[in-house]
TORKOLRO-219202 format. One record per residue: x, y, z of N, C-alpha, C in turn; residue number from 0. Coordinates in nm, 3 decimals, always signed. Layout:
nu,nv,nw,cau,cav,caw,cu,cv,cw,num
X,Y,Z,X,Y,Z,X,Y,Z,NUM;
...
***
This chain:
nu,nv,nw,cau,cav,caw,cu,cv,cw,num
+9.716,+11.186,+9.430,+9.801,+11.270,+9.498,+9.906,+11.330,+9.401,0;
+9.886,+11.443,+9.350,+9.969,+11.501,+9.241,+10.111,+11.538,+9.293,1;
+10.128,+11.561,+9.423,+10.260,+11.597,+9.473,+10.323,+11.479,+9.552,2;
+10.292,+11.362,+9.521,+10.348,+11.247,+9.596,+10.437,+11.162,+9.504,3;
+10.548,+11.118,+9.542,+10.642,+11.041,+9.454,+10.689,+10.919,+9.529,4;
+10.698,+10.804,+9.456,+10.764,+10.687,+9.505,+10.873,+10.661,+9.395,5;
+10.990,+10.618,+9.452,+11.113,+10.598,+9.367,+11.170,+10.472,+9.398,6;
+11.210,+10.390,+9.307,+11.294,+10.270,+9.321,+11.419,+10.292,+9.244,7;
+11.535,+10.278,+9.302,+11.661,+10.308,+9.243,+11.766,+10.222,+9.297,8;
+11.883,+10.222,+9.233,+12.000,+10.156,+9.279,+12.105,+10.267,+9.308,9;
+12.159,+10.283,+9.432,+12.256,+10.389,+9.451,+12.378,+10.377,+9.371,10;
+12.435,+10.491,+9.336,+12.563,+10.493,+9.265,+12.681,+10.459,+9.363,11;
+12.780,+10.405,+9.315,+12.903,+10.368,+9.396,+13.000,+10.487,+9.396,12;
+13.045,+10.539,+9.503,+13.150,+10.633,+9.508,+13.279,+10.544,+9.519,13;
+13.353,+10.537,+9.406,+13.462,+10.443,+9.403,+13.586,+10.501,+9.476,14;
+13.595,+10.642,+9.496,+13.700,+10.697,+9.563,+13.689,+10.656,+9.721,15;
+13.569,+10.666,+9.772,+13.543,+10.631,+9.910,+13.506,+10.481,+9.932,16;
+13.487,+10.412,+9.818,+13.461,+10.272,+9.823,+13.334,+10.241,+9.900,17;
+13.228,+10.319,+9.872,+13.098,+10.301,+9.944,+12.989,+10.352,+9.856,18;
+12.865,+10.312,+9.876,+12.754,+10.360,+9.806,+12.719,+10.493,+9.850,19;
+12.657,+10.575,+9.760,+12.610,+10.703,+9.804,+12.498,+10.691,+9.901,20;
+12.498,+10.777,+9.993,+12.397,+10.765,+10.101,+12.262,+10.808,+10.054,21;
+12.159,+10.763,+10.118,+12.021,+10.802,+10.088,+11.998,+10.948,+10.102,22;
+12.063,+11.010,+10.208,+12.058,+11.152,+10.220,+12.115,+11.228,+10.108,23;
+12.233,+11.186,+10.054,+12.291,+11.250,+9.940,+12.199,+11.236,+9.816,24;
+12.142,+11.123,+9.799,+12.055,+11.087,+9.682,+11.929,+11.179,+9.690,25;
+11.866,+11.177,+9.804,+11.744,+11.265,+9.820,+11.773,+11.411,+9.810,26;
+11.883,+11.449,+9.859,+11.918,+11.593,+9.849,+11.934,+11.637,+9.704,27;
+11.994,+11.553,+9.624,+12.011,+11.576,+9.477,+11.879,+11.580,+9.403,28;
+11.792,+11.479,+9.436,+11.671,+11.469,+9.370,+11.573,+11.589,+9.407,29;
+11.569,+11.621,+9.534,+11.477,+11.725,+9.580,+11.533,+11.861,+9.527,30;
+11.663,+11.882,+9.526,+11.718,+12.003,+9.481,+11.691,+12.034,+9.330,31;
+11.728,+11.933,+9.250,+11.707,+11.945,+9.112,+11.553,+11.955,+9.069,32;
+11.474,+11.872,+9.133,+11.331,+11.883,+9.098,+11.268,+12.011,+9.143,33;
+11.309,+12.062,+9.260,+11.257,+12.190,+9.312,+11.288,+12.303,+9.220,34;
+11.405,+12.301,+9.162,+11.441,+12.410,+9.061,+11.358,+12.399,+8.942,35;
+11.332,+12.274,+8.888,+11.262,+12.263,+8.769,+11.110,+12.294,+8.788,36;
+11.061,+12.246,+8.902,+10.924,+12.275,+8.938,+10.893,+12.428,+8.950,37;
+10.981,+12.496,+9.023,+10.966,+12.640,+9.035,+10.978,+12.713,+8.901,38;
+11.076,+12.664,+8.822,+11.091,+12.729,+8.692,+10.965,+12.711,+8.608,39;
+10.912,+12.587,+8.603,+10.787,+12.559,+8.524,+10.669,+12.637,+8.572,40;
+10.656,+12.653,+8.702,+10.546,+12.730,+8.756,+10.569,+12.879,+8.766,41;
+10.689,+12.924,+8.735,+10.724,+13.064,+8.747,+10.715,+13.114,+8.891,42;
+10.756,+13.023,+8.987,+10.744,+13.059,+9.132,+10.884,+13.041,+9.190,43;
+10.895,+13.070,+9.323,+11.009,+13.067,+9.397,+10.978,+12.999,+9.529,44;
+11.071,+12.951,+9.606,+11.049,+12.904,+9.741,+11.047,+12.747,+9.755,45;
+11.024,+12.702,+9.864,+11.023,+12.561,+9.902,+10.915,+12.485,+9.822,46;
+10.958,+12.370,+9.773,+10.869,+12.280,+9.707,+10.836,+12.157,+9.790,47;
+10.939,+12.095,+9.846,+10.926,+11.981,+9.927,+10.917,+12.017,+10.078,48;
+10.833,+11.937,+10.156,+10.827,+11.958,+10.295,+10.958,+11.903,+10.355,49;
+10.991,+11.968,+10.478,+11.110,+11.922,+10.551,+11.094,+11.764,+10.591,50;
+11.204,+11.707,+10.602,+11.199,+11.571,+10.658,+11.136,+11.567,+10.794,51;
+11.049,+11.459,+10.817,+10.972,+11.449,+10.935,+11.053,+11.388,+11.052,52;
+11.144,+11.310,+11.024,+11.221,+11.245,+11.131,+11.374,+11.283,+11.112,53;
+11.434,+11.314,+11.221,+11.574,+11.355,+11.218,+11.666,+11.216,+11.202,54;
+11.624,+11.111,+11.259,+11.698,+10.987,+11.242,+11.604,+10.874,+11.188,55;
+11.662,+10.788,+11.101,+11.575,+10.693,+11.044,+11.508,+10.603,+11.154,56;
+11.577,+10.583,+11.271,+11.513,+10.507,+11.383,+11.388,+10.566,+11.432,57;
+11.372,+10.700,+11.411,+11.248,+10.766,+11.461,+11.127,+10.744,+11.379,58;
+11.146,+10.686,+11.261,+11.032,+10.664,+11.165,+10.975,+10.526,+11.190,59;
+10.855,+10.510,+11.242,+10.805,+10.385,+11.286,+10.776,+10.288,+11.170,60;
+10.761,+10.333,+11.050,+10.713,+10.236,+10.946,+10.831,+10.203,+10.852,61;
+10.951,+10.240,+10.889,+11.067,+10.207,+10.801,+11.125,+10.075,+10.826,62;
+11.156,+10.007,+10.715,+11.227,+9.881,+10.720,+11.361,+9.907,+10.660,63;
+11.464,+9.866,+10.723,+11.600,+9.889,+10.679,+11.673,+9.756,+10.665,64;
+11.719,+9.732,+10.545,+11.804,+9.610,+10.522,+11.930,+9.615,+10.602,65;
+11.977,+9.507,+10.647,+12.109,+9.501,+10.716,+12.220,+9.556,+10.630,66;
+12.310,+9.627,+10.693,+12.421,+9.690,+10.622,+12.514,+9.586,+10.570,67;
+12.548,+9.595,+10.442,+12.643,+9.502,+10.384,+12.757,+9.584,+10.324,68;
+12.879,+9.551,+10.353,+12.993,+9.619,+10.297,+13.035,+9.551,+10.168,69;
+12.989,+9.599,+10.056,+13.023,+9.537,+9.931,+13.167,+9.535,+9.887,70;
+13.245,+9.624,+9.945,+13.387,+9.633,+9.908,+13.479,+9.578,+10.008,71;
+13.420,+9.515,+10.111,+13.509,+9.454,+10.220,+13.584,+9.333,+10.162,72;
+13.704,+9.313,+10.206,+13.777,+9.197,+10.154,+13.708,+9.070,+10.184,73;
+13.709,+8.979,+10.099,+13.636,+8.850,+10.122,+13.719,+8.770,+10.219,74;
+13.645,+8.702,+10.308,+13.714,+8.616,+10.411,+13.718,+8.477,+10.359,75;
+13.661,+8.450,+10.241,+13.659,+8.308,+10.186,+13.742,+8.312,+10.061,76;
+13.809,+8.204,+10.037,+13.888,+8.189,+9.929,+13.805,+8.134,+9.808,77;
+13.820,+8.193,+9.693,+13.751,+8.139,+9.581,+13.823,+8.034,+9.507,78;
+13.752,+7.927,+9.465,+13.819,+7.816,+9.400,+13.839,+7.848,+9.245,79;
+13.940,+7.813,+9.198,+13.967,+7.847,+9.053,+13.922,+7.732,+8.969,80;
***
């Protein structure tokens, strides 16, 4: 499948908002940049990637989602020195 991609990555942290970049932001950046480069390489214009198939992640039956963890939340436990 020459037009199929699997990616494993670690999201960047937005330190101003104190949260990880969302999957939507990451995919938008990847799809936008790669579409421009693919079109340039092929000398073409237009859509490269198909639109998302599910509006909400809950609508996708094969998706596994790890429980949300707030990495920047204050710790409720005291650390021992």
